[in-house]
N, C-alpha and C positions, 0 to 999 in steps of 0.2 A: 285570527292567527291560525286557527285550525284549517280554514279554507286556504290560507296562504301556503301552509305546509303541504296540504293535499295537492294543490296546483303545482307546487315546486317538485314534489315527488313524481307527479305525472310527467312533468317536463324531463326529469331525470330518466324516467322509463322510456320516453319517446326519443330523446336526443343522445342517450348514452347506452352502453352495454352493461351498466350497473344493474344487477337484477333487483327488481321490485316485484316480488312474487308472494304467493301464499296469502297469509292473513294480512300482511302489509298492503298487498295489491287490492285485496277486498276492501280494506279500510279506505284506501285512496279512491277507489271507484273509477268509473269512466263514463263520459258522455261527450258528444261533440262540443257542447257548451263548455265543459271543463277543459277539453283539449284547446279550445279557442282561448280560454282564460290563461292557460299555461304558457302561452306565447309571451306573456309579460315577464316570465322567468327565464327566457332565452339568455339574457345577460347573466343570470344567476348560474346557469350551466357554464358560462364562461369563467365564473369564479372557480368552479370545481375543476374544469379542465386546465385552466391557467395555473391553479395551485399545484396540480399534479405535474404539469410540465415544468414549472419552476422548481419544485422539489426534486424531481428526477435530474434536472440539469445541475443543480447545486451539489447534490449527492455524488453524481458521477465526476464532477469537476474536482471534488475533494478526494476522490479515490484514484483518479488518473494521474499519470506523470505530468508535471507542470511544463508541458511543451507547447509549441505554437499550434499543434493539431488538437490539443485537448478541448478547446471550445467547439471545434467542428464535430468531434466525436460525441461530446455531450449534447450538442444541438441535434445531431442525427437521432440519438437514442431517446431524447425527450420528445422528439416528433413521433417516433415509433410509439411511445407511450400514449400520446394523445390520439393517434389513429386507433390503437387498440381500445382506448376508453370510449371513443365515439363510434367505433365500427366504420370509420371512414365515411361517415354520413355526409359531410359537406364536400369532401373530395369526390364522392360519387356524383353529387349534384353538379360540381364543376365539370366533370367529364361528360355528363349527359348534355349540359348546356353547350359546351364547346362542340360536341359532335353535331348537335342540332343546328347551331348557327353556322358552323363551318361546312356542314354537309349540304345545306340548301339555302338559297336566298329567298325561297318562297315560304311564307309564314306557316301555313298549314303543314307543309312537308317537314319544316324544321321542328314543329311541335310533335309530329309523328315520330321523327328520329329520336327526340329527347325521351320518349316513352320506352324506347328499346333498351333493355337492360345490358345489351352487349356494348363493350367499349370499342370505339373506332379509332382511326388514326388521329383525328383531331383531339379526341378526348385523351388518348395516351400521351400525345405531345404536351397537352395542357398540364396533365398531372406531373410529368417529368419536369417541365419548366417551373411549375409552382413549387414543387419540393426543392428544386435546386435553388430557387430564389430564397425560400425560407432558410435553408441551411447556410447559404452564403451570407445572408444578412445577419443571422444569429451569430455565425462565426465572426463576422466583422465586429458586431457589438461586443462579443466576448473578448476579442483582441484589443478593443479600445478602452478597456477598463483601466482606470488610474492614469490615463494619458490624455483623455479628452478635455478640452477647455472647460474650466469650471468644476472639474471633478478631481483635481489633484489632491485635495485635502481628504478624500475618502480613504480611510486606512485599508491597507491590503496586507495580508500575512503571506501571500504567495503571488506569483505573477497574475493569476486569475482566481478570483474567489466567487465569481458567478452572480454577484448581486445585481449588476446592471441588466444582464440577460434575464434573470429571474423576474425582475420588475417588468421588463419589456414583455415577457411571455404572459404574465398575469394580466397586465393592462390590455394588451393586444387581443387576447381571447375574449375579454369582456366587451371592449369597444366594438370589435368585429361582429359580435352577436347582438349588439344593440342597433347598429345602423340598418341591417336588413329589415327590421321592423318598420322602418319608414317606407320601404317599398310596399308593404301591405297597406299602409295608410294612404299612399299616394297613387298606386296603380291598381287596375283591376286584375283579378285572377283569371288566367286564360287556359289553365290546365284542364285535364279531364276530371270534371267534378265527380263523376260516378266512380272512377277507378283510382282516384288519388287518396292515399291515406292521410295526406297532410292538408286536404281541403279545408277542414275546420280551422286549421292554423292560418290559412290564407284568407279567410273571411275578414271583413273590415275590422281592424283592431280598434278598440275603444280608446278614448283619451285617458281613461283611468288606467287601463293596462299599459299604455305607452308611458304614463307617469311612473308606474312601478318599475318599468324597464329602465327609465332614465335614472331613477334612484339607485338601482343596482349599479349602473354605469358610473354615476358621479361619486358614489361611495368608493368604488374601486380606484377611480382616478385620484380621489382625495388621499387614499392609502398610499398609492404610488407616489404622490407628491411629497411624501416624507423622504423618499429616496432619490427622486429626480427633480431638477429645477422645473418650475411650472412652464417656462417657455419651451422646454424640450417636449413636454407632454402636449402642449398646445400645437406645436408643429406636427407632431406625430398624429394627433387627432385630425388636424386639418388635412393631412395627406389621406387619411382614411375617409374623410368626408368627400374629398375630391374623387376618390375611387368609387364611392357610392353614387355620386352624381353621374359619373361616366357610365357605370353599370345601368343606372336608371334610364339614361338617355338611350343606351344600346337596346334595352328591353322594350322601351317605348317605340323605338324606330323599327325594330325587327319583329317584335311579337305583339305590339300594342297592349302589353301587360306583362305579367310575370307568372311563373309556376313555382312549385315547391323547390325544384332544382335550382331555379334562379336565386332563391334565398341562400342555398348552400354555396353556390358559386360566388355570390356577393360577399359572404363571410370570408371565404378564402382570399379574395382580392383585397378586401379591406384589412385583413390581418397582415398581408405582405406590405401594403401601403403604410401601415403603422410602423413596421420595422424600418422601412425605407425612410420615412419622415424622421424617425428618431435618430437614425444613423446620420442623416444630413444635418440635423440640429446639433448633434454632438461634434 
C-alpha cells in the first residue's frame, strides 16, 4: 500500500499541477522505474480530475439561473478547471501531434515538428475544434436531463441539476486515461528517448500495471453504473474504444509507433468519443 501511494502521488506530480513538494516529495522519491510504475495510476488521475470537473459543474449549475444556457456556462467553466488542474498537459499533446501529422506526410519530419514547442495552424485548429466539441456535447447532455428515454423517473428539483453531466465527466476522464495505456502495450515508442521526459512512461507497460489501471477504470464505471443504465455506459465506452483503435491505426500508419504527445492526443479524442457515445445512447 505504501508503494501504491507513492506511485500514485508521483503520477499526481507528473500529470497535474497539484504541488507535491518538500518532505512529501522526498518521501515519494523518484526514479525512472517508479515513473514507469506510476503509469498504472493514470486512470486514478482521471478519478481526481473527473471529480473536480463534476464538482465544479454541479456547483455552478446550482448557482446559475436555470436557463437553457446554464449547462453551457457550467460546462465551459468546468473545462477551465480541468485545464488549470492538469496544466493543459493532454491538450498540448494534441496540438503537437496535429501539427506534426498535418505539417508533413514524411515520418521523420512529422516527429521533428512534434518536438517543436510552438503551436502551428493545425494545432490551433485542433484545440479549438476539440474544445468546441467538448462544450457542445456537455451542454447537450446537460439539456437532456430528465427528458432522455429511461431517465424520466430521476427526480429533479430544477430544470437542470447536473447529475448526468457530473457522472459523464467523472467516467469519461477515467476511461479516456485508461485506453491510451493500451498504446504503450501495443506500439513501440518512437519519440526522442534522450530528450523526452515521458520516456520511462512510454516503456513497455507490464501486465500487472495494466491490471491496476483496469481496476481503477472498472471501479469508476461501477460507481457510474449507480446513476446511469449499463447500456448507456457500454455504448459510451464502445465509442471511446473505437476512437482508440482509430488513433492506433493512425499512429501505426504515419509514425510506426507513438510518442508521449500521442498519449495525450488519444486521451482527448477518447474523452470526446465517450461524451458522443453517451449522447447517442440517451
